[in-house]
C-alpha positions as CSV (number, residue, x, y, z in Angstrom):
1,X,66.1,13.2,40.6
2,X,65.0,10.1,42.5
3,X,67.5,10.8,45.3
4,X,66.3,14.4,45.5
5,X,62.7,13.3,45.8
6,X,63.5,10.7,48.5
7,X,65.3,13.3,50.6
8,X,62.7,16.1,50.1
9,X,59.4,14.3,50.6
10,X,59.5,10.5,50.9
11,X,60.5,10.3,54.6
12,X,57.4,12.4,55.6
13,X,53.9,11.5,56.4
14,X,52.5,14.0,53.9
15,X,53.8,14.4,50.3
16,X,52.6,17.4,48.4
17,X,52.6,18.6,44.8
18,X,52.1,22.3,44.4
19,X,51.7,24.2,41.1
20,X,53.5,27.5,41.6
21,X,52.6,30.3,39.2
22,X,56.2,31.6,38.8
23,X,59.2,30.5,36.7
24,X,61.3,27.7,38.2
25,X,64.3,30.0,38.5
26,X,62.5,32.5,40.6
27,X,61.1,29.8,42.9
28,X,64.5,28.1,43.2
29,X,65.9,31.4,44.6
30,X,63.5,31.1,47.5
31,X,63.9,27.3,48.0
32,X,66.4,24.9,49.3
33,X,67.0,21.6,47.4
34,X,66.6,19.8,50.7
35,X,63.1,21.4,51.1
36,X,61.7,20.1,47.9
37,X,62.2,19.3,44.2
38,X,61.1,21.7,41.5
39,X,59.9,20.7,38.1
40,X,59.3,23.1,35.3
41,X,55.9,23.0,33.7
42,X,56.5,25.9,31.2
43,X,58.2,29.3,31.3
44,X,55.7,30.7,33.8
45,X,54.9,27.8,36.2
46,X,56.6,25.0,38.0
47,X,55.6,22.2,40.4
48,X,57.1,21.9,43.9
49,X,57.3,18.3,45.2
50,X,57.8,18.5,48.9
51,X,56.8,16.8,52.2
52,X,56.3,17.3,55.9
53,X,54.9,15.4,58.9
54,X,52.4,18.3,59.4
55,X,49.9,19.8,57.0
56,X,50.2,23.1,59.0
57,X,54.0,23.2,58.2
58,X,53.3,22.4,54.6
59,X,50.8,25.3,54.4
60,X,53.4,27.7,55.8
61,X,56.2,26.4,53.7
62,X,54.3,27.0,50.5
63,X,52.8,30.3,51.6
64,X,56.1,32.0,52.6
65,X,57.5,31.5,49.2
66,X,55.5,34.5,48.1
67,X,54.0,33.2,44.9
68,X,50.5,32.3,43.8
69,X,50.0,28.6,43.8
70,X,47.5,25.8,43.5
71,X,47.4,22.6,45.6
72,X,47.5,19.5,43.3
73,X,48.0,17.0,46.2
74,X,47.0,16.3,48.9
75,X,43.5,17.7,49.0
76,X,43.6,17.7,52.8
77,X,46.0,20.7,52.6
78,X,43.3,23.0,51.2
79,X,41.2,23.4,54.4
80,X,44.4,23.9,56.3
81,X,45.3,26.8,54.0
82,X,41.8,28.2,54.4
83,X,42.2,28.1,58.2
84,X,45.7,29.7,58.0
85,X,44.3,32.4,55.7
86,X,41.5,33.2,58.2
87,X,44.0,33.5,61.1
88,X,46.3,35.8,59.1
89,X,43.3,37.9,58.0
90,X,42.1,38.2,61.6
91,X,45.5,39.1,62.9
92,X,46.0,41.7,60.2
93,X,42.6,43.2,61.0
94,X,43.3,43.4,64.7
95,X,46.7,45.0,64.4
């Protein structure tokens, strides 16, 4: 587990913990072990431990998984997600 964590998040400037509202098995099908470590919370949720040198990349990485989620850490990721949400909403409205 420690090796997995060091590969997936430790080398990056930002480390994130994301609560994903989906079973670990479902999230694992859309994830690579190199992209983060998954930890089961219960049958319906799991935590993704991941990292990146960019908050924008972290936002995209989590959003494209296709599950509802909550940012546990870092709090600086939340305004980045809001900005991404606005850009996507505007793009969809203009298409």
